[in-house]
C-alpha positions, 0 to 999 in steps of 0.5 A: 500500500502506498505511504502518506503523501503531502502536496507540493507545487510543480513550480516550487523550485522557482518560487521567489521564497525558494530563491530567497532561501537559496540565496540566504543559505548558499545551497541550490534550489533542488536542495531547498525543495528537498529540505522543505519536503523533509520539514513539511512531511515531519510537520504533517506527521507529528502535528495536527494544526502546524504547531510544534511546541517546545522547538526553536529555529536551531532545531529546524537547522538540525532537521534540515542539516543546513545552518540558517535554514530556519531563519530563512523560512521565517524571513519568507513568512513560511515559518513563525517562532516565539517563546512557545515554539514553532508554527507553520504558516497556512498549514490548514490549507496545505497539510494536516489531513493525514495526521487528522485522518490517522487520529480519527482512524485510531479512535474509531478502531479503539471504539470498535475493538472495545465494543467487540470485546464487550459483545464477545465475552460469555455470560459466565465470564461477565458474571465472574468479573462482576463478582470480583469487582464486588469483592475488591475493597474500595481504595480509601479516599483521603480526607483532603488532597495534598497541596500540589507543588506550585509551578514557577511562573513562566518568564514574560514574553520578550518582543521587538519591533522597529518602532517600539524596540524591546518590550517585555524585559523585566528587572529580573531579566536584567539582573539574571543577564548581568550575573551571567555576562558580567562583561556586557553592559546590558543597556548598551548591548540592547541598544546595539542589538536594536540598531543592528535589527533595524539595519538588517530588517530581513533577519528580524522576522519572528523569532524567540527574542529571549534566546536572541538576546542571550546569544547576543550577550554571550558573543559580547562576553566571549569577545571581551565585553562591552568596554573592551579596547578596539582590537584588544581581544581577551587573553585566553592563552599563557602570557607571552615569553620575553624574547630576550630570555628565550633560548634557541638551539645553536647547532654550532655551539651544540646547546640552547642559548639566549641571544646574549649568551650566543653573542658572548660565545661567538666573541670568545670563539673569535678571540680563541677562547679563554685558553687562547687569551691566557696563552697570549699573555704568558707568551708576552710575559716571556718575551719581555 
């Protein structure tokens, strides 16, 4: 029997949105169409309305095996992302029927099997079941239910727009980010990210803005913080060694020496060494 299938236009490869994704990711149109098929097929199989809770843009890149594919889909309007997860645009128009049909088919089969078991049981077996039910004592009911553990409130939703800038950032968020990224000046970095998004509107789209801020501050911290000197990256390796004290192997001397030691050795060699100097002084004393 043939497997499930989804609708895909025959002119999809020449769609302007596919052209934009191809230019953003650097792969050819055929590869873009193939990765779209994989992503839409996954959504058709595992979602009923095109909503994938708990997933983000990085997951789209992992599924398609192409970095930047999720952001490119957001820029074309084919995908939406926020703090709750992902949503596939116009899903009801193109997808979703196979998943719904499978769910309805499963429900009908469970009902049919339940009714068949009820009709197939002999009267004696039904009677024994009823007697067992009467013999089993009821479980004690507690006088009062224990209190449920209080769930921590979900963090406020952070949003951004070119006109209003950053919205939904709480003082608790700023405190948390300041502790996690001590080298970043939060207000300055938020202003810089706002200016960058206004200058790159095609990369804004709809995304998980809280994750965007965290990644921005992480890169700032890795590069030395907000107040780093121009061109001065943070020291990550051992301190540099003074060149004057570095020893290099001198093949003619057959040992490692610094530059000053090697110069002194060469002078001694030109003058015949210490033994030559002593012999010269002794000969001069004998002549006089």
